[in-house]
N, C-alpha and C positions, 0 to 999 in steps of 0.2 A: 699676089695673095700671100699673106704671112703663113709660114709653116710653123706650127706650134709643137714643140718637143717638151715632153715632161721627163724629168730625170730624178733619180733617187740614189744618192751615194751615202753610205751609212758609216764609213770608217775613214780614218786619216789616210790610209793608202788609197782608198776609193776616191777621196778628194783629189789626190795628186794625179791619178790616172784619169779621173773624170774631167779634170781641168784641161788636160791635153785633148780629150775628145771634144769638149765644148769649144775650144779654140779652133779645132779642125772643122767642126760643123759651121762655126761662124765664118770661117775663111771661104766657104763655098759661095758661089755666086747666086745666092738665093736670099730672100727676105725671111729671116728665121728668128724665132723667139724661144729661148730655153729657160725653163723655170722648174723649181722643185726643192727637194731636200739636198742641201749641199754644204760644203765647207768654204773656208776663206779663199782657197786657191781657185775653186770653181767660180766663185763670185768675181774674182779678179779676171778670169777668162771670159766673163760675159754672161754668166748664169744668174738669173734673178732668184735669190734665195727666199723661198716661202717658209721653210723650216730649217733650223740649224741641226747639222748632223751630230753635234755633241750630245743631243738627246738620246742617240742610238748607239754610240760608240762604247760597247761593253764586250767582255770576253768571258767565255766559259759558261757552263750550265748554271751553276749556283749564282754567278753574277747576273746573268740574264733574268733569273727568277726574281731577284730583288727589284728589278726595274720593269718587270713584266706589265703591270697595269699601265704605266706611262707609255711603254712601247706599243701596247695594243691600242691605246687611245690615239697615239700619233699615226699608226697605220690606218686606222679607221678614218682619221681626218684626211690623210692623203688620198685614200680611195674615194671618199666623199667629194673632195674638191675636184679631182680629175674626172669623176663620173658626171659632174655638172659642167665643168669646163673641159670638154673633151679635147685631148691633144691629137695630133696626127700619128704620133707614136709615143709610147712610154718606154724609157730605157732604165733598167735596173742595173746599177753599177755595183757589182759584188754584193755583199750582204744578202745571200740567198734566203736565209731564214726569215728575214724581214721583207725582202722585195718580191719573192715569189707569190705570196698571197695577194699583194697589190697587183702584180701582173695577171694573176688568175682572174681576179674580179674585173679588171679592165678588159681583158681578152674576152670574157663572157659577154661584154657589152659591145664587142666588135672593134675595140681599139687594138691596133697593132702593138705587139710587145717584143722588145729585144732585151736579152740579158747579156751585158758586157762584162766579161770575166767569168768564165765557167767556174762553178763551185767544184770542189774536189770530190765530185761524185764518183770518179774513177778510183778514189782512194778509200773512201769510207761512206757509209750510208748509201750504198748504190741503189737502194729502192727509191731514192729521191727522183730517179729518172721519170717515174710516173707523174710526180708533181711537176717536174720541168716540162714535160710534154703537154700538160694541161694548162701551164702558165705562160709558156714562152714560144713565140713563133720562130725566133731566130736566136741562136747562141753564138756570140763572138768569142772565140777561144784564143788565149794568149800563148798556149803551148801546143806544139804539133801532135803530141801523143793523145790529146784530149779528143780530137775529131773522130778518131777510130771508134772510141767508146760510143759517141753519139750516133755515128753511122750504123753501128750494130743495133741500136735501139730506134732507128728510123726517126731521129730528131734532126732537124735542119741545123747545121753548125758549120762554122768557117774558122780556120786558123788565120789570124791576122797579124801574128807577131806580138811583141810586147812594147807598149808605148815608152817604157823606161829606156829601152835600148836605143831610142831615137836621140836622147839627150845625154845619156851616160856613156862615156867612151872609156875603154881601157886606158889606164894611165901608162905613160911611156917614160923610160929611163928614171924610174923612181929612186930617190936617194933616201936611205933610212933616216928617220927623225928621232928614233927612240921614244916615240909617242904611241900610247895605247888609248883607244877610244872605247868608252862604255856607252852602249845603247840598250837600255833595259826595256824598251817598248814604249807604246803611246798610251796604254790604258793603265789606270790606277792600280788595278788588281795585279797585273804582271810586273809593274814597277816595284810595288811593295814586296813582291816575292823574290824578284831577281836582283834588285840593286844591292841589298845587303850581302848577297853571295858574291857579286861582282867586286864590291869594295873589299871584301875579305881576300879575294883573289889578287886584287891590286896590291894589297899590303904584303902578301906572300911573295909576289913577283918583285916588288921593290927591294925586298931583302936579298933576293938572288941576283938582282942587277940594279944597283942604286942609281944608275943613269936613266932608268926608265921614268917617263913622265906620263901622267894619266889625266884624261879629261872626260867628264860626263856631259853628254848632250841629251837634255830632256826635250821631248816633243812639244810640251806645253808647260805652263806654270802652275798647273793644278796641284802638284805635289812639291813645288819648290820649297815651301816652308819646312816640309818634312825631310826632303832630300839634302838640302844645303848643309845643315849641321853635320850630317853623316859624311858627306863628301869632304867637307873642310877638315874634319877630324882625321880622315884617311889621306889628307894631302892631295886631294883630287880636285882640279879646277872644274867649274860648272858653267854651262850656258844653256840657253833655251832657243829652240826652233832653228838651229843652224847646223844640224847634223850633216847635211849634204856638203857644207863648206869644209867640215872636218874629215869626212870619209876618205878623200883621196890624199890626205896629208899625213896619214898615220901608218905605222907598220902592221898593226893588227887591230881588230875590233872584237870586243865581247858583245854579242848581239842577241837579242830575243828573236826566236824563230818567227819568220813572217816575211813581208815584202822587203824589209831592210836587208835581209840576207841576200836576196836576189840583186838588189841595188849594189851591194858590195861586190858580188860576183861580176856584175857588168863593168864595174870600175877596176876589177882585178885586185881587190884587197883581201888578204888572208883574214880568216875569222874563226872564232869559236862560237857555235850556236848553242844557246841554252833555251830550255822550254820547261815551264812549270805551271801547272794548273792547281786549283784546289783539289783536295783528295777526292771529293765527290765527282768533280768534273773529269778528273783523270781516270777514275774508275770506269765511268761510262765511255769516255773516248777510247780507252785502251781496248775495249771490247768491240769497238766499231771500226777501227782503223785497219785497212787492208794493204798497207804499203810498208816497205822496209824503212823508209826515212821520213823525217818531218820537214827538213829544210829544202827549199826549192833548188839550190845548186846541186844537191845530191839526187833529188828526184829527176831533174832534167838530165843529168849526166848518167843516171841509173847506176851510180857507184858512189862510195863514200869519199867525196872530195874534201869535205870539211868535217871536223868533229861535231857530233851532236850529243849534248849532255841533257838528258831528259829526267824530269821529276827529281827523285832523290839523288841522282847522279849530278844534278845541276847545283853542286856545292862549291864553295870557295876553293877548296883543295884541288878538286878535279879540274876546275876552270883554270887555275894557275898552272897545273901540270901540263895540260894540253897547250895552253898559250905559250909557255916557255919552250915546249918542243917545237912549235912552229917558228918562234923567234930565232931559234938556234939551228934551223935547218935550211936547206936550199929550197926555195918555193917556185923555182922556174917551171917545173912540171905543172904545179897547181895554177899558176897564172896563165899558162898556155891553155889549160882546160877551161879557165874562165873566158878566155878570148873566143874559144869555140862556142861557148854558150851565147856570147854576145852576137856572133855571126849568125847563129841559128835563129835568134829572136829579133834581129834588126831588119824588119820588113816595112817600116813606115806605118806602124799599126794604127796610129790615130787617123791619118789621112785615109787609109784603106777602110777603117771602120766607118768613118764619116761618109765615104763614098757608098759603101754597102747599105748603110742606113737610109741614105737618100734614095737609092734604087729601090729599097724595100718600101719606102713611103709611097713612091710613085708607081709601085707595082711592076717595075722593070725586072726582068729575070736576073738572077745572080750568075748565070752562065757557068763558067768553069769553077767558080768559087764555092759551089755547093759540094 
């Protein structure tokens, strides 16, 4: 009998992590069909794409408002489809604001629900735990400190490690290349805010050290026409969709806050993290956030391993200053801290998550994993 799994991954990072989960589920010795809202990597792993995640990939309060009608329509469509074509389990991959409502509606119909990648409920909008309990039967957590929060609120949750730690290994015997990588994010809104500041920083750094080379890695070609003239003028080379090939070959990365910062930490690459929202989005977010840091390396280590330049501080001059400080200092202690993060998260997360989901489908107990 075919096991039917519904899945919804709404961001580029969710597609990457979701693809590993899909592959692990497919590798199990069961007849399985996985379908839903996905990106290209999940398709390649064996997921049947019913809806393209590009419809949902937006950032910030004001940006979401602009696409709200389309987002609501898509969510209703997903709920309607899986209400009629009932799966054995629905898995929401990240995207809590989009996926929790789907999970809630399907759970009300007796469909089992799993949320893979806990939202940062421990960091901000902690009242969301009420919504999570109504929506999700099981939360799979990527970080160990998350489980304690859920246990306190009597929500079933398991720490599985991080899938990225399975494939990203700390680089060994790295030799400096004098190359700096620019990664301004995957969404149009963050790229348009951050890239001009990164290019300004690159120009200032080149004056201080003419041997430095700069490369811009765009996640997709959506803004290529806008970005290419700016990069060319700044003497910065540019490519699309190959950031992972560049990450381990550079001395430093100027990176938008998000999953990419964690990827760099797992590889052991120094970075300067930048974060910038619209004024409206930042006003709201700054009142809700309950943690000291915004980047995952700092949050996991519970100390400031990497510089974080937020909002007005995320300007070219500041970026250049912090970047040059890193380039001219000994990073041995930093790379050792990155290795410790890798060891902590490297638990074969995809296989473990697939096993737990299978046990959950068949009503087998989770035993010690609860």
